[in-house]
C-alpha positions in Angstrom: 81.2 147.7 90.1 80.5 145.2 87.2 79.9 141.5 86.9 80.4 139.3 89.9 83.4 136.9 90.1 82.6 133.4 88.9 80.7 131.3 91.6 83.3 128.5 91.4 85.6 130.7 93.4 85.6 129.6 97.0 87.5 130.4 100.2 89.0 133.7 101.3 87.7 136.6 99.3 90.0 139.7 99.3 88.8 143.3 99.6 87.1 144.8 96.5 87.7 141.7 94.5 85.0 142.3 91.8 86.3 145.9 91.3 89.9 144.8 91.0 89.1 142.1 88.4 86.8 144.5 86.5 89.5 147.1 86.2 92.2 144.6 85.2 89.9 143.3 82.4 91.4 139.8 82.3 91.9 138.6 78.7 93.1 135.3 77.2 96.8 135.1 76.6 97.7 138.2 78.7 100.1 138.2 81.6 99.0 139.5 85.1 101.1 140.0 88.2 99.6 139.7 91.7 102.3 141.5 93.6 100.9 140.6 97.1 99.7 137.0 96.8 98.7 136.4 100.4 95.9 133.8 100.3 95.7 134.0 96.5 92.3 135.5 96.1 93.1 137.9 93.3 95.3 135.3 91.5 92.5 132.8 91.7 89.9 135.3 90.3 92.1 136.3 87.4 92.8 132.7 86.4 89.1 131.9 86.6 88.1 135.0 84.5 90.2 134.3 81.4 92.7 131.9 80.0 95.5 134.2 81.1 98.8 133.8 82.9 99.5 135.0 86.4 102.8 135.5 88.2 102.3 136.0 92.0 104.8 137.5 94.3 105.0 137.5 98.1 107.7 138.2 100.6 106.0 136.2 103.3 107.3 132.6 103.3 103.9 131.4 104.7 102.3 132.2 101.3 104.3 129.5 99.5 102.1 126.6 100.6 98.9 128.1 99.1 100.9 129.1 96.0 102.1 125.6 95.4 98.6 124.2 95.5 97.4 126.8 93.0 100.4 126.1 90.8 99.5 122.5 90.7 95.9 123.1 89.5 96.4 125.6 86.6 98.3 123.8 83.9 101.3 126.1 83.8 99.3 129.3 83.8 100.4 130.2 87.3 103.8 130.8 88.8 105.0 132.1 92.2 108.0 134.1 93.2 109.1 134.5 96.8 110.3 138.1 97.2 109.2 141.7 97.6 106.9 143.4 95.0 109.2 146.5 95.2 111.7 144.5 93.1 109.1 142.8 90.8 110.8 144.0 87.7 114.1 142.2 88.7 112.2 139.1 89.9 110.4 138.9 86.6 113.5 139.5 84.5 115.1 136.6 86.4 112.3 134.4 85.1 112.8 135.7 81.5 109.8 138.1 81.7 110.6 141.6 80.5 107.1 143.1 80.0 103.7 142.7 81.5 100.8 143.3 79.0 97.8 142.5 81.2 98.1 144.2 84.5 99.4 144.4 88.1 97.5 144.3 91.3 98.9 145.4 94.7 96.9 144.8 97.9 98.9 146.8 100.5 99.4 146.3 104.3 98.9 143.2 106.4 96.6 140.4 105.4 93.7 138.9 107.5 95.7 135.6 107.9 98.7 137.5 109.2 96.6 139.4 111.7 94.7 136.3 112.9 97.9 134.3 113.4 99.0 135.3 117.0 102.4 133.9 116.4 103.2 136.6 113.8 102.8 139.4 116.4 100.9 141.8 114.1 97.7 142.1 116.1 97.0 143.7 119.5 93.8 141.6 119.7 95.7 138.3 120.0 98.6 137.8 122.4 101.7 136.6 120.8 105.4 137.3 120.4 106.2 140.9 119.4 107.5 140.1 115.9 105.6 141.8 113.0 108.1 140.7 110.3 106.5 139.8 107.0 109.8 138.0 106.2 111.5 135.6 108.6 114.6 137.8 108.7 115.8 141.2 109.9 114.9 143.4 112.8 111.7 142.4 114.7 109.4 144.7 116.6 110.6 143.4 120.0 114.2 144.5 119.2 113.1 147.9 118.0 110.7 148.6 120.9 113.3 147.6 123.5 116.4 149.2 121.9 115.2 152.4 120.1 115.6 155.8 121.8 112.5 157.7 123.0 113.0 160.1 120.2 113.2 157.4 117.5 110.1 155.6 118.9 108.1 158.8 119.0 109.2 159.7 115.4 108.1 156.3 114.1 104.8 156.3 116.0 104.0 159.8 114.9 105.2 159.5 111.3 103.9 156.1 110.4 100.9 155.8 112.8 99.8 159.5 112.8 99.4 159.1 116.6 98.9 162.5 118.2 100.2 161.2 121.6 103.3 159.6 120.1 105.7 161.2 122.6 103.6 160.0 125.5 103.5 156.5 124.1 107.2 156.5 123.5 107.9 157.6 127.1 105.6 154.9 128.5 107.4 152.3 126.4 110.8 153.4 127.7 109.6 153.5 131.3 108.1 150.0 131.0 111.1 148.4 129.4 113.3 149.6 132.3 111.3 147.2 134.5 111.5 144.3 132.1 111.8 143.8 128.3 108.6 144.1 126.4 108.2 140.8 124.5 104.5 140.2 123.9 101.8 142.1 121.9 99.5 142.1 124.9 102.1 143.8 127.0 102.7 146.5 124.5 99.0 147.1 123.9 98.4 147.5 127.6 101.1 150.1 127.9 99.7 152.1 125.0 96.1 151.9 126.4 97.3 153.5 129.7 98.2 156.8 127.9 95.9 156.8 124.8 92.1 157.0 125.2 89.7 155.2 123.0 88.5 157.5 120.2 84.9 158.4 119.6 84.6 155.9 116.7 85.7 153.1 119.0 89.2 152.7 117.5 91.4 150.7 119.9 94.1 153.0 121.4 96.8 150.6 120.3 95.8 150.7 116.6 98.0 153.5 115.4 101.1 152.5 117.3 100.9 148.9 116.0 100.4 150.1 112.5 103.4 152.4 112.8 105.7 149.7 114.1 104.6 147.2 111.4 105.2 149.8 108.6 108.6 150.6 110.1 109.8 147.0 110.6 108.8 146.0 107.1 109.9 149.3 105.4 106.4 149.3 103.7 106.3 152.9 102.4 109.7 152.7 100.6 108.6 149.2 99.3 105.4 150.8 97.9 107.4 153.6 96.2 109.7 151.1 94.6 106.8 148.9 93.6 105.0 151.7 91.8 108.1 152.6 89.9 108.8 149.0 89.0 105.3 148.6 87.7 105.7 151.7 85.5 108.9 150.1 84.0 107.5 146.7 83.1 103.9 147.4 82.0 103.3 147.8 78.3 100.9 150.3 76.8 97.4 149.3 77.8 98.5 147.4 80.8 96.8 148.3 84.0 97.9 149.0 87.6 95.4 148.5 90.4 96.3 149.4 94.0 94.3 148.8 97.1 95.5 150.6 100.2 94.2 150.7 103.8 95.6 153.8 105.5 96.2 157.4 104.5 100.0 157.2 104.2 99.8 154.5 101.6 96.9 156.1 99.8 98.7 159.5 99.6 101.8 157.9 98.0 99.6 156.1 95.4 97.5 159.2 94.7 100.5 161.5 94.3 102.3 159.0 92.1 99.3 158.6 89.9 98.5 162.3 89.7 102.0 163.1 88.6 102.3 160.3 86.1 99.0 161.3 84.4 100.2 164.9 84.1 98.4 166.6 87.0 101.4 167.3 89.2 101.7 166.6 93.0 103.6 167.8 96.0 107.1 166.4 96.7 107.5 163.4 99.0 110.6 161.6 100.2 108.7 158.3 99.6 108.5 159.0 95.8 111.2 158.7 93.1 113.0 161.6 91.6 111.4 162.7 88.3 112.4 164.4 85.1 110.4 167.5 84.2 108.5 167.8 80.9 107.8 164.1 80.4 104.7 162.8 78.6 102.1 161.1 80.9 103.1 157.5 81.5 99.6 156.5 82.7 96.0 157.3 82.1 93.7 157.6 85.1 90.9 155.0 85.4 89.5 156.1 88.8 88.7 159.8 89.2 88.0 159.1 92.8 89.1 156.1 94.9 86.7 153.1 94.8 85.5 152.2 98.3 83.8 149.0 99.5 80.0 148.9 99.5 78.1 148.6 102.8 77.5 144.9 102.3 81.2 144.2 102.0 82.0 146.2 105.0 79.3 144.4 107.0 80.7 141.0 105.9 84.3 142.1 106.5 84.8 145.1 108.9 88.5 145.2 108.0 87.4 146.4 104.5 86.0 149.7 105.8 89.3 151.7 105.3 90.1 150.3 101.8 90.7 152.6 98.9 91.2 151.4 95.3 93.0 153.5 92.7 93.8 152.4 89.1 95.7 153.6 86.0 96.4 152.4 82.5 99.9 152.5 81.0 100.5 154.7 78.0 103.3 154.3 75.4 105.4 157.0 77.1 108.8 156.1 78.6 109.0 155.6 82.4 109.7 158.8 84.4 112.0 157.2 87.0 115.5 158.3 87.4 116.5 157.1 90.9 114.8 156.4 94.2 114.9 159.0 97.0 115.6 157.7 100.5 
């Protein structure tokens, strides 16, 4: 999009890194929030691009090790908070931070490191325990798959995975678990592949169901709605919000939130907050269309192919949020 990230940045490079940094426009003395720290690629790029301050947030306890190393090397300009980005305003206030004047970046979904670690249970390509939790607490995928009713399974798979054969998948899961509990990712993927054919584009039949279970287990769509509203509350005028999403459900929530907040209206959704009519736009749109990875980035990282980036800039208008809708 614009200038490349400084060459001194090494290691894992997240999706659309140059575009994210260009849109955030790092400047000396400003505060930025990396709401989904992961491996720290965005945080590292921001810290290298200006003498700014970065607060990173991540609900995954595995991220803390990388964050501590980064914290040690940036002279007090970097801080890390273990928690969910949906509550970023509360997390920041607890640290004495009431406003963010630089910007916020959210990279949604599951990270490459989470997918590649078989022990996390996110991927159907690597056999591991059927877990899928981003945090080391709460209901795991194994419990849900083995305890949920056929109707509940089908609803989650259809609603969060947009799987057309959701009912067939749910029935196959219920039939299989009667023989023995489903406890491994490979077991579940095999069950799904028996009833869902590979699509013309080569998408693995298990993709949509695994996505749906992960979204459900981690409450990702409600987390996103809360995070967008939190960002609106804590950004000052001129602060920017950049969101990278990887599937249509996420992107739709972001698009509708941005469209409404810039004054263009949108259709109602249960994943968005309740709004007050007649408010002044709280954001200015920076991306008329979603930014997508270039062919060279997709070639280097096939997981980037579905990425969509949208960005807005905060105005001086009051936040529109009244209360969240379940």
